[in-house]
N, C-alpha and C positions, 0 to 999 in steps of 0.2 A: 580399282578390280584388283589388287593384291589380295585383300580379303576376299574376294570370290575365288582365287586361283589355289588358295591355301583349301579351302573346303571341296575343290573337287577331285574326282577320282578315275584315273585312265582307264580305259576300256580299251582291249584290241579285240577287233570282231572279222575273224577271218571270211572272205565271200561266199556265201550261201549259208553261213551259220546266222541262226534266229537270236536276235540281243533279247526280244521281248514279245512272250505270247500272249495272245490272247485271253483273258481272265487272270493274268499275274497282276500283284498288288501293284497299283498304282502308285508310288512312294516317290516321283523324283524325275528328272527331266536328262535330256542327254545332249551336247552340242557334239555336232559333227565337226571333226577338225580335218579328218583327210578322209578319203571314201567317200561312200555314197552309199545309203540306207533305202529300202523300200519299205512303206506300210502298205500293209495289206489284210484281207480278210477272205482267208483261203487263198486262190489263185487271184482275186477281183485286187489290182493296185490299187489303193485308193491316195496317194502322194509318193511321191521320190523325194530327199533331203540331201544336200551335199555340203561341200566344206563352209564351214562359219554357220549353217544354220540348225535351229533347234527343233531337238525331237521330243514331243510327251509333255509338252510344258502344261498342257492343264491337268495332268496328272500331278505336278509338283504344288499347283495352286490349290486343286480339290481330288484329294487322291481316293480314288475308286479303281476297281478293277479295270485293267486297262479292256479298250475294245477292239484291238487290231492286232497285230503281230508289226515288228519290224524285225527285216531281214539286212543282212550286207549284202549290197549288189557286188561291191569290190572290197577287198581289203581296205579294213576301216580305222580309226582311231576317234573313239570319240571321250567325251569327258562328261561324268555322271554327276549332278548335283541333287542329292538328296531333299526331300519337301522341306523336314526341318530349316535346313541351311538356308534354302530359298527364301523362306519366310523372312528369315533373320537380314537376308542380304535386302530384299523388297522394302523392310520395315525402316532399313537404315539408307537407304539411297533411292532417291526419287528418280534420277536418270535411269537408271537399271529398271525401275519398275515400269516407266513410259516406255523404255525399252522392249520390255515385254510386253506390254498391252499392244503397241504395234504392232510386234511379231505375228501374237495371237490373231489381232484383225485381218493380218493380210492371210495368215492360212486359212480364216473361216473364210474370208471372200474367196479364196481360191478352190476349197471344196464346196462352197456353194456354187461357185460358176460351173465346176465339173459335175455335180449331181444335176444342176439344171441344164445342161449341155451349150452352156455361155462361156464357156472357157478354152 
């Protein structure tokens, strides 16, 4: 974990401020340390993430323009890991890789359930 911590950048986001805008380059992920953020497409909320949850992990794995915006619901502190460092961490630590895969599967299942009305 120390190798990951040295690669993180702290980002403070006041409530109501946009962290990620739709169309921004997807070049890293964020871990919500404190607070809460909302992933949205315009006014439609797609998901909310709170403490210790990962936001925008897909962009760290496959960098492409962001498909949604992320705005702080309350004052938040996040830690950013850029995609190059993320690749290094995944290559070096199988446990981290497994954890990321599990988190992505959980998020995909939640998104699918919400989209189909089964959640």
